[in-house]
N, C-alpha and C positions, 0 to 999 in steps of 0.2 A: 076263532076256531082253534081247537087244540091240535097240536102237531103230533103225528105218530112218531113215537120214539123207535129208532132203529138200534138194535143191540151192537152192531158192528158198522164201522165205516165201510165204504165200498171197496177199499183196497185190501181187506183182510178176510180170511175164512177161518171159522172156528172149528177146532178139532177136540175130541175127547181122546185121552191117552190112558191106556192101561199098561202098567209096568209089571215085570215078571214077579215082583214081590207082592202083587195084588193091589197096590195103591192105584187109584184112578184119579186123574185130574180132568176137569171139564173146561171147555171154552178157551183152549189155548189158541192165541191169535197167530196166524201165519199169513205173510203177504201173498195175495192172490196172483201176483205177477208171475211167479215161478211154477204155478200149478197147472195141471192139465197136460195136454199134448201126449206124447208117447209114454212119458214117465208117470202119468196119472198123479196120485197123491204121494208118491215116494219122496219128492223133494220136501214135502211137509215133515216127514219123519226125520230127514237129515237136518232140517231147520230146527226142529224141536230138540233133537239130540245135541246140537251145538248149543242151544240155549241152556239145556240141562248141564252140560259140561262147564259152561261159564258160571252158572249159579252154584254148582257143586264146588268149583275151585274157590269161589269167594266165601262160601259158607263153611267149607271143610266137610260137608256132608253130601257125598255124591249120590245121585239117583241110581236105581236099578236099571238094567236095560229095558227098553220098550218092548212090550209083548205085542200090542196092536194099537193102531190109531184108526179112528173113524170120524167122519164129519159130524159135527154137532147138529142136531135137528134145530131148525130155525123157525 
């Protein structure tokens, strides 16, 4: 019997990110442990911004500020 493939392990949630310069990235993985509660998805924005800073520092090509984030449909 074939196994159903899951796009994400149970410890992460996927987000679509739109930047102020119009670029869109899909399926950004964020650990589920810090999400929910009173802050909702705001911790995901902080996590993704930190990832973008690290990537920008290593590549020398920083990302534009985040305009919006939404959970990816699964």
